[in-house]
RODO-2510 file (C-alpha; in nm, 4 decimals, decimal comma):
residues 399
     n   res          X          Y          Z
     1     m    -7,0779    -7,8735    14,7854
     2     r    -7,4033    -8,0152    14,6540
     3     d    -7,3111    -8,0806    14,2919
     4     r    -6,9325    -8,0730    14,2498
     5     r    -6,7427    -8,3986    14,2122
     6     i    -6,3991    -8,2717    14,3195
     7     v    -6,3103    -7,9925    14,5630
     8     v    -5,9410    -7,9035    14,5730
     9     c    -5,8018    -7,7008    14,8642
    10     v    -5,4863    -7,5101    14,7703
    11     g    -5,2631    -7,2713    14,9594
    12     t    -4,9273    -7,2292    15,1250
    13     g    -4,8272    -7,4154    15,4391
    14     g    -4,9446    -7,2971    15,7778
    15     v    -5,2784    -7,1438    15,6767
    16     g    -5,5068    -7,4253    15,7969
    17     k    -5,5496    -7,5970    15,4608
    18     t    -5,5690    -7,9505    15,6045
    19     t    -5,8349    -7,8451    15,8547
    20     l    -6,0284    -7,6716    15,5781
    21     a    -6,0219    -7,9848    15,3612
    22     a    -6,1536    -8,1933    15,6521
    23     c    -6,4217    -7,9314    15,7149
    24     f    -6,5387    -7,9433    15,3517
    25     a    -6,5441    -8,3231    15,3595
    26     l    -6,7535    -8,3330    15,6761
    27     e    -6,9970    -8,0819    15,5285
    28     g    -7,0296    -8,3001    15,2190
    29     a    -7,1197    -8,5984    15,4371
    30     r    -7,3718    -8,3880    15,6317
    31     l    -7,5358    -8,3067    15,2989
    32     g    -7,5811    -8,6793    15,2400
    33     r    -7,2929    -8,7238    14,9973
    34     r    -7,0503    -9,0157    14,9995
    35     t    -6,7298    -8,8247    15,0600
    36     a    -6,3596    -8,9090    15,0655
    37     v    -6,0923    -8,6666    15,1868
    38     l    -5,7346    -8,7177    15,0711
    39     t    -5,4433    -8,5644    15,2597
    40     i    -5,0807    -8,5411    15,1555
    41     d    -4,9573    -8,4332    15,4984
    42     p    -4,7780    -8,7198    15,6785
    43     a    -4,8552    -8,5572    16,0151
    44     r    -5,1433    -8,7025    16,2155
    45     r    -5,3500    -8,3845    16,2315
    46     l    -5,6210    -8,5007    15,9923
    47     a    -5,6401    -8,8483    16,1438
    48     d    -5,6684    -8,7050    16,4953
    49     a    -5,9334    -8,4524    16,3961
    50     l    -6,1413    -8,7198    16,2253
    51     g    -6,1058    -8,9716    16,5081
    52     v    -5,9275    -9,2316    16,2950
    53     a    -5,6403    -9,4307    16,4447
    54     e    -5,4423    -9,4513    16,1231
    55     l    -5,4764    -9,3509    15,7593
    56     g    -5,3463    -9,5504    15,4644
    57     n    -5,3511    -9,5379    15,0861
    58     e    -5,7076    -9,6715    15,0747
    59     p    -6,0145    -9,4969    15,2222
    60     t    -6,0880    -9,5575    15,5919
    61     d    -6,4497    -9,4943    15,6932
    62     l    -6,5281    -9,2915    16,0018
    63     p    -6,7459    -9,4657    16,2623
    64     r    -7,1124    -9,4389    16,1724
    65     e    -7,2161    -9,3532    16,5288
    66     r    -6,9891    -9,0482    16,5323
    67     l    -7,1220    -8,9276    16,1992
    68     t    -7,4831    -8,9752    16,3098
    69     a    -7,4175    -8,7693    16,6228
    70     l    -7,2969    -8,4846    16,4004
    71     g    -7,6046    -8,4850    16,1802
    72     v    -7,4798    -8,6997    15,8913
    73     p    -7,7826    -8,8742    15,7336
    74     p    -7,7779    -9,2494    15,6657
    75     e    -7,6890    -9,1998    15,3003
    76     g    -7,3915    -8,9796    15,3916
    77     r    -7,0434    -9,1248    15,4221
    78     l    -6,7045    -8,9870    15,5218
    79     a    -6,3797    -9,1707    15,4524
    80     a    -6,0223    -9,0473    15,4731
    81     l    -5,6902    -9,1580    15,3294
    82     m    -5,3290    -9,0441    15,3277
    83     l    -5,1410    -9,0619    15,0012
    84     d    -4,8752    -9,3305    14,9679
    85     m    -4,6846    -9,1841    14,6745
    86     k    -4,4744    -9,4920    14,5930
    87     r    -4,7731    -9,7285    14,5956
    88     t    -4,9722    -9,4887    14,3777
    89     f    -4,7024    -9,4822    14,1119
    90     d    -4,6556    -9,8608    14,1302
    91     a    -5,0296    -9,8985    14,0724
    92     l    -4,9956    -9,6952    13,7534
    93     v    -4,7291    -9,9349    13,6306
    94     a    -4,9567   -10,2283    13,7079
    95     r    -5,2388   -10,0593    13,5150
    96     f    -5,0437    -9,9891    13,1975
    97     a    -4,8031   -10,2840    13,1804
    98     d    -4,9100   -10,5085    12,8931
    99     s    -4,8346   -10,8299    13,0833
   100     e    -4,7575   -10,9615    13,4303
   101     e    -4,4038   -11,0340    13,3147
   102     a    -4,3548   -10,6712    13,2072
   103     r    -4,4957   -10,5465    13,5371
   104     q    -4,2614   -10,7609    13,7436
   105     r    -3,9664   -10,6674    13,5226
   106     i    -4,0291   -10,2959    13,5752
   107     l    -4,1059   -10,3070    13,9477
   108     g    -3,7947   -10,5132    14,0126
   109     n    -3,5664   -10,3029    13,7942
   110     r    -3,3074   -10,1004    13,9867
   111     i    -3,3382    -9,8035    13,7525
   112     y    -3,7172    -9,7982    13,7990
   113     q    -3,6832    -9,8133    14,1759
   114     h    -3,4690    -9,4992    14,1702
   115     v    -3,6824    -9,3264    13,9068
   116     s    -4,0108    -9,4107    14,0788
   117     d    -3,8810    -9,2813    14,4102
   118     a    -3,7943    -8,9534    14,2387
   119     l    -4,1294    -8,9321    14,0604
   120     a    -4,3185    -9,0427    14,3680
   121     g    -4,1421    -8,7628    14,5503
   122     s    -4,3475    -8,5274    14,3370
   123     a    -4,6429    -8,5162    14,5721
   124     e    -4,8444    -8,3137    14,3231
   125     y    -4,8319    -8,5813    14,0526
   126     s    -4,9143    -8,8678    14,2895
   127     a    -5,1975    -8,6712    14,4510
   128     m    -5,3398    -8,5809    14,1125
   129     e    -5,3366    -8,9452    14,0060
   130     k    -5,5037    -9,0586    14,3296
   131     v    -5,7771    -8,7975    14,2924
   132     f    -5,8513    -8,9201    13,9412
   133     e    -5,8583    -9,2810    14,0623
   134     l    -6,1068    -9,1967    14,3396
   135     s    -6,3254    -8,9919    14,1058
   136     e    -6,3569    -9,2935    13,8767
   137     r    -6,5012    -9,5044    14,1576
   138     e    -6,8770    -9,5383    14,1942
   139     d    -6,8803    -9,5512    14,5754
   140     f    -6,7901    -9,1812    14,6215
   141     d    -6,9871    -8,8737    14,5142
   142     l    -6,7388    -8,6132    14,6363
   143     i    -6,3586    -8,6097    14,6572
   144     v    -6,1945    -8,3411    14,8718
   145     v    -5,8185    -8,3088    14,8394
   146     d    -5,5685    -8,1351    15,0631
   147     t    -5,2906    -8,0498    14,8174
   148     p    -4,9235    -8,0368    14,9187
   149     p    -4,8138    -7,7025    15,0643
   150     s    -4,6757    -7,4991    14,7785
   151     q    -4,5787    -7,1439    14,6965
   152     h    -4,7220    -7,2078    14,3498
   153     a    -5,0915    -7,2898    14,3299
   154     l    -5,0577    -7,4501    13,9878
   155     d    -4,8032    -7,7171    14,0851
   156     f    -5,0915    -7,9585    14,1367
   157     l    -5,2422    -7,8821    13,7962
   158     e    -4,9123    -7,8760    13,6118
   159     a    -4,8063    -8,2249    13,7203
   160     p    -4,9757    -8,3954    13,4200
   161     r    -4,8166    -8,1449    13,1812
   162     r    -4,4730    -8,1991    13,3343
   163     l    -4,5098    -8,5749    13,2895
   164     l    -4,6078    -8,5273    12,9254
   165     e    -4,3092    -8,3001    12,8677
   166     f    -4,0785    -8,5555    13,0289
   167     l    -4,2110    -8,8411    12,8151
   168     d    -4,1745    -8,6291    12,5014
   169     s    -3,8311    -8,4936    12,5909
   170     r    -3,5327    -8,5476    12,3626
   171     l    -3,3518    -8,7482    12,6325
   172     v    -3,6347    -8,9984    12,6652
   173     q    -3,6607    -9,0284    12,2875
   174     i    -3,2874    -9,1030    12,2706
   175     l    -3,3169    -9,3581    12,5498
   176     l    -3,6061    -9,5263    12,3701
   177     h    -3,4062    -9,5477    12,0465
   178     p    -3,3708    -9,9123    11,9396
   179     a    -2,9929    -9,8775    11,9042
   180     f    -2,9635    -9,7642    12,2643
   181     a    -3,2000   -10,0315    12,3907
   182     a    -2,9892   -10,2891    12,2108
   183     g    -2,6796   -10,1562    12,3880
   184     r    -2,5007   -10,0369    12,0733
   185     l    -2,4842    -9,6702    12,1679
   186     g    -2,3470    -9,7346    12,5135
   187     f    -2,1786    -9,4450    12,6884
   188     r    -2,1250    -9,2660    12,3565
   189     i    -2,4484    -9,0661    12,4008
   190     f    -2,3055    -8,8956    12,7078
   191     q    -2,0561    -8,6111    12,7159
   192     r    -1,6997    -8,7161    12,7903
   193     g    -1,7075    -8,5958    13,1541
   194     t    -2,0365    -8,7701    13,2263
   195     e    -1,9108    -9,0839    13,0537
   196     r    -1,6105    -9,1028    13,2851
   197     v    -1,8238    -9,0544    13,5965
   198     l    -2,0670    -9,3258    13,4905
   199     r    -1,7854    -9,5686    13,4148
   200     v    -1,6291    -9,5104    13,7578
   201     i    -1,9641    -9,5535    13,9353
   202     e    -2,0343    -9,8684    13,7386
   203     r    -1,6928   -10,0116    13,8205
   204     i    -1,7157    -9,9307    14,1945
   205     s    -2,0777   -10,0321    14,2483
   206     g    -2,0818   -10,3336    14,0235
   207     v    -2,4128   -10,2119    13,8790
   208     s    -2,4490   -10,2236    13,5040
   209     f    -2,6232    -9,8953    13,4224
   210     l    -2,6602    -9,9702    13,0540
   211     e    -2,8045   -10,3138    13,1130
   212     d    -3,0533   -10,1867    13,3711
   213     i    -3,1531    -9,8892    13,1558
   214     s    -3,1962   -10,1126    12,8537
   215     e    -3,4161   -10,3583    13,0444
   216     f    -3,6192   -10,0759    13,1962
   217     l    -3,6803    -9,9010    12,8654
   218     l    -3,7724   -10,2176    12,6805
   219     a    -4,0404   -10,2859    12,9403
   220     f    -4,1513    -9,9221    12,9738
   221     e    -4,1753    -9,8407    12,6047
   222     g    -4,5136   -10,0059    12,5655
   223     m    -4,6590    -9,8100    12,8583
   224     s    -4,5584    -9,4573    12,7606
   225     e    -4,8733    -9,3898    12,5581
   226     g    -5,0863    -9,5088    12,8501
   227     f    -4,9121    -9,2598    13,0773
   228     r    -4,9681    -8,9830    12,8225
   229     e    -5,3389    -9,0551    12,7909
   230     r    -5,3786    -9,0769    13,1695
   231     a    -5,2096    -8,7400    13,2158
   232     r    -5,4420    -8,5806    12,9591
   233     q    -5,7512    -8,7281    13,1271
   234     v    -5,6448    -8,6070    13,4699
   235     q    -5,5747    -8,2563    13,3461
   236     d    -5,9153    -8,2369    13,1767
   237     r    -6,0905    -8,3634    13,4902
   238     l    -5,9298    -8,1108    13,7233
   239     v    -6,0193    -7,8053    13,5142
   240     g    -6,3612    -7,9347    13,4095
   241     p    -6,7063    -7,8310    13,5338
   242     d    -6,7170    -8,1005    13,8041
   243     a    -6,4178    -7,9540    13,9904
   244     a    -6,3876    -7,6511    14,2172
   245     f    -6,0812    -7,4974    14,3776
   246     v    -6,0852    -7,3252    14,7162
   247     l    -5,7900    -7,1146    14,8266
   248     a    -5,6966    -7,1208    15,1958
   249     a    -5,5328    -6,8018    15,3173
   250     s    -5,4576    -6,6036    15,6300
   251     p    -5,4555    -6,2274    15,6891
   252     a    -5,0840    -6,2192    15,7719
   253     p    -4,9077    -5,9857    15,5242
   254     q    -4,6815    -6,2493    15,3664
   255     a    -4,9626    -6,5055    15,3446
   256     t    -5,1916    -6,2462    15,1855
   257     s    -4,9249    -6,1614    14,9293
   258     h    -4,8863    -6,5302    14,8414
   259     a    -5,2648    -6,5696    14,8177
   260     l    -5,2965    -6,2742    14,5794
   261     g    -5,0253    -6,4237    14,3600
   262     m    -5,2034    -6,7594    14,3591
   263     l    -5,5296    -6,5953    14,2580
   264     d    -5,3564    -6,4345    13,9607
   265     r    -5,2077    -6,7669    13,8487
   266     l    -5,5347    -6,9542    13,8934
   267     a    -5,7186    -6,6917    13,6889
   268     a    -5,4568    -6,7035    13,4129
   269     a    -5,4937    -7,0821    13,3949
   270     r    -5,8759    -7,0552    13,3891
   271     v    -5,9041    -7,2757    13,6953
   272     p    -6,2607    -7,3053    13,8343
   273     l    -6,2113    -7,1033    14,1554
   274     a    -6,5069    -7,1216    14,3944
   275     g    -6,3702    -6,8839    14,6537
   276     v    -6,1303    -6,8075    14,9368
   277     v    -6,1424    -6,8982    15,3050
   278     v    -5,9379    -6,6605    15,5200
   279     n    -5,8383    -6,8413    15,8377
   280     r    -5,7333    -6,7040    16,1790
   281     v    -5,8917    -6,3638    16,1338
   282     h    -5,9187    -6,1231    16,4265
   283     l    -6,2827    -6,0090    16,4445
   284     w    -6,4121    -5,7288    16,6659
   285     p    -6,6330    -5,8854    16,9352
   286     g    -6,8216    -5,5708    17,0256
   287     v    -7,1311    -5,4131    16,8765
   288     g    -7,0747    -5,1730    16,5905
   289     p    -6,7619    -5,0944    16,3901
   290     t    -6,4079    -5,1416    16,5131
   291     p    -6,3135    -4,8349    16,7191
   292     e    -6,0433    -4,6007    16,6035
   293     r    -5,7023    -4,6346    16,7634
   294     v    -5,6637    -4,4410    17,0909
   295     p    -5,3108    -4,4236    17,2395
   296     e    -5,2975    -4,4931    17,6135
   297     q    -5,1969    -4,1363    17,6956
   298     e    -5,5097    -4,0133    17,5159
   299     q    -5,7574    -4,2485    17,6801
   300     d    -6,0981    -4,1037    17,7629
   301     e    -6,0880    -4,0399    18,1364
   302     a    -6,4626    -4,0862    18,1599
   303     a    -6,4321    -4,4331    18,0022
   304     v    -6,1451    -4,5204    18,2376
   305     a    -6,3446    -4,4066    18,5387
   306     a    -6,6557    -4,5988    18,4342
   307     l    -6,4628    -4,9218    18,3763
   308     a    -6,2657    -4,8761    18,7010
   309     a    -6,5882    -4,8325    18,8956
   310     a    -6,7312    -5,1508    18,7481
   311     l    -6,4136    -5,3443    18,8291
   312     a    -6,4001    -5,2099    19,1848
   313     a    -6,7624    -5,3017    19,2453
   314     d    -6,6913    -5,6561    19,1386
   315     a    -6,3406    -5,7080    19,2825
   316     g    -6,3498    -5,4996    19,5998
   317     a    -6,1934    -5,1808    19,7276
   318     d    -5,8400    -5,3246    19,7484
   319     f    -5,8314    -5,4045    19,3761
   320     p    -5,6230    -5,1569    19,1670
   321     a    -5,9225    -5,0816    18,9502
   322     n    -5,7917    -4,7653    18,7877
   323     d    -5,4670    -4,9286    18,6660
   324     a    -5,6565    -5,2386    18,5524
   325     a    -5,9036    -5,0252    18,3592
   326     r    -5,6255    -4,8424    18,1758
   327     a    -5,4508    -5,1731    18,0938
   328     a    -5,7755    -5,3279    17,9700
   329     l    -5,8480    -5,0324    17,7426
   330     a    -5,4911    -5,0477    17,6072
   331     c    -5,5335    -5,4195    17,5312
   332     a    -5,8633    -5,3495    17,3574
   333     d    -5,6940    -5,0794    17,1516
   334     g    -5,4142    -5,3179    17,0518
   335     y    -5,6632    -5,5868    16,9535
   336     a    -5,8592    -5,3325    16,7511
   337     g    -5,5390    -5,2642    16,5585
   338     w    -5,5101    -5,6329    16,4698
   339     v    -5,8741    -5,6319    16,3607
   340     r    -5,8173    -5,3339    16,1312
   341     d    -5,5021    -5,4884    15,9816
   342     d    -5,6813    -5,8174    15,9122
   343     a    -5,9776    -5,6344    15,7607
   344     e    -5,7441    -5,4509    15,5242
   345     s    -5,5792    -5,7763    15,4128
   346     t    -5,9146    -5,9470    15,3654
   347     a    -6,0434    -5,6514    15,1626
   348     q    -5,7594    -5,7017    14,9140
   349     l    -5,8634    -6,0650    14,8667
   350     e    -6,2306    -5,9688    14,8380
   351     a    -6,1563    -5,7187    14,5638
   352     r    -5,9609    -5,9768    14,3654
   353     v    -6,2154    -6,2582    14,4073
   354     a    -6,5049    -6,0279    14,3163
   355     r    -6,3832    -6,0335    13,9564
   356     s    -6,4800    -6,4003    13,9260
   357     g    -6,7935    -6,3855    14,1401
   358     g    -6,6479    -6,6150    14,4059
   359     f    -6,7009    -6,6038    14,7797
   360     v    -6,4744    -6,4968    15,0649
   361     r    -6,5337    -6,6472    15,4090
   362     r    -6,3644    -6,5512    15,7340
   363     v    -6,2847    -6,7977    16,0118
   364     p    -6,1850    -6,6239    16,3364
   365     e    -5,8727    -6,6880    16,5394
   366     l    -5,9781    -6,9740    16,7683
   367     a    -5,8629    -7,0372    17,1238
   368     g    -5,6954    -7,3667    17,0313
   369     d    -5,6191    -7,6046    16,7463
   370     v    -5,8956    -7,8102    16,5889
   371     h    -5,8451    -8,1651    16,7126
   372     d    -6,1818    -8,3404    16,6788
   373     l    -6,4960    -8,3605    16,4676
   374     e    -6,6797    -8,1175    16,6934
   375     g    -6,4068    -7,8630    16,6237
   376     l    -6,4559    -7,9159    16,2501
   377     v    -6,8283    -7,8510    16,2916
   378     h    -6,7456    -7,5233    16,4677
   379     v    -6,5155    -7,4181    16,1827
   380     g    -6,7810    -7,5259    15,9340
   381     d    -7,0345    -7,2964    16,0981
   382     w    -6,8128    -7,0059    15,9920
   383     v    -6,7211    -7,1420    15,6495
   384     f    -7,0726    -7,2411    15,5456
   385     g    -7,2946    -7,0228    15,7623
   386     g    -7,0867    -6,7440    15,9112
   387     p    -7,0120    -6,3914    15,7923
   388     a    -6,9393    -6,3996    15,4209
   389     s    -6,8876    -6,1688    15,1300
   390     g    -6,8987    -6,2194    14,7553
   391     a    -7,1586    -6,3489    14,5160
   392     d    -7,2508    -6,6504    14,7300
   393     a    -7,3415    -6,6151    15,0965
   394     g    -7,5739    -6,9152    15,1373
   395     r    -7,4884    -7,2164    15,3522
   396     s    -7,3342    -7,5168    15,1802
   397     e    -7,3297    -7,3726    14,8321
   398     g    -6,9966    -7,1939    14,8218
   399     a    -6,8148    -7,4786    14,6506
***
């Protein structure tokens, strides 16, 4: 957290990834860094937790008085934004268009409007571009990004490569051919069935596909190299020494399986993994190790009697202390089973992460959802100062 420029939180949906990203961002600000946290989630969870009325495509600063109350020094800053995918892609067009006329021609083109909606729908590509844009600014030291929920951890990293492959594809090369742009190839490049469909659509809608495609390509052709270079720069930045990836997970069996698969893919891609945060873990609250499972019919009668006596002394003679004691011990036994299951899942993640020297942190199952900055501080106490395993157990240095 002290020296990285970009921290990327990855993981499947439902494992607390958005909360984790906000927690990392707040910790960065508490360390005196000028921090921006980017979320892809259109829900208001991040905005509510940070105390911001609304998030847009540009950073919104949190109130200074709230940050000061949480220990953020004067030089620290925390801003948040929610990705507007369409505006992000339009900004790319504005950046690489060689003239104002070309920019207006592309943004107003009907083909571009459909294509940009489809590309903007790729949250990974738009998020990746926004992260690069923020990292180029001088007013932020640290960018924390909450990536889109995905079963595949590398979707975020592969977005630049997919754009490069699209721009270099045979179809795009055909469409950029001067004969096509001049309208001489027409529908002849399409198979007969596709040709008929396009002709019918054109006749019914009154939209000239060839004319719109030709205008779009003539304007776009001069920008393609700019898009290629941008994609290469972004890819280099995200796997470079200034970036760190943190995997959010949970001890649930399916979530653990997904997390193990993500760790394999991240390792194969040589992604700079800092560690794993396992959220919603059942931890044993008592002193000593988790007790072994004891079925209710095998409960220690001495333990039942001792607990019943304590309950009766507190609740009175009319209280069914013996039944309550047996029920309480059964509940404790059931909870101990959850603790053991979660410990087994976490051990699998620890063994995998140990290969790269990363950390594993556990955040316990909390009584309620995190809905304010104070809640983020509480989570941060576990992430940055709570029980940890792995090569790094010191506060604030895991990422």
